[in-house]
C-alpha positions in Angstrom: 15.6 7.5 6.5 14.4 9.0 3.7 15.1 6.6 0.3 13.9 3.8 2.7 10.5 5.6 3.0 9.7 6.5 -0.7 11.7 3.8 -2.2 10.8 1.1 -0.1 7.7 1.9 1.1 8.3 1.8 4.7 6.0 3.7 6.7 7.8 6.8 8.8 7.1 4.4 12.3 8.6 1.4 10.7 11.6 3.2 9.2 12.0 5.4 12.9 12.7 1.8 14.3 14.8 0.7 12.0 16.6 3.3 12.2 16.0 3.5 15.9 14.6 6.4 15.8 11.0 8.0 16.4 8.9 8.6 13.4 8.7 12.6 14.1 12.4 12.1 13.1 12.1 10.4 10.0 9.5 12.8 9.2 11.8 16.0 9.6 14.1 14.3 7.3 11.9 13.8 4.4 11.3 16.9 4.6 14.5 18.5 4.4 15.5 16.4 1.8 12.0 16.9 0.4 13.1 20.8 0.5 16.4 20.2 -1.1 15.2 19.0 -4.1 14.8 22.4 -5.2 17.9 22.5 -6.5 18.7 20.4 -9.2 21.9 18.5 -8.6 20.6 17.8 -5.4 17.5 16.0 -7.2 18.9 14.4 -10.8 21.6 12.7 -7.5 18.8 11.5 -4.9 16.9 10.5 -8.3 19.8 8.7 -9.4 19.9 6.7 -5.3 16.2 5.8 -5.2 17.1 3.8 -8.7 19.1 2.3 -7.1 18.0 1.4 -3.9 15.3 0.5 -6.2 16.7 -1.7 -8.3 18.9 -3.3 -5.1 14.8 -4.5 -3.5 14.1 -5.6 -6.5 17.2 -7.9 -7.2 16.9 -9.1 -3.4 13.4 -9.8 -3.6 13.6 -11.6 -6.7 17.5 -13.7 -5.1 14.5 -15.0 -2.1 12.9 -16.0 -4.6 15.4 -18.5 -6.2 16.4 -19.4 -1.9 
C-alpha cells in the first residue's frame, strides 16, 4: 500500500479501494513504513522497491504507447 501511494501517486482512498481496505488503514500502513524507515537497512530496501516499482510503472506506461 505504501509503494502504491508514494510511487504511483494514488490517493489513500484509491489505494484502499485497490486493496479492499479503508483509507484510514492505508494511512496507518504508510505511517508504520515511514516510522520504520529510520532503520538504514530497511530504508535501503524500501528505496530499492520504490525504484523497482517506478521502473515497472514506467515500462508499463511505455508499453501502453506501443499498443
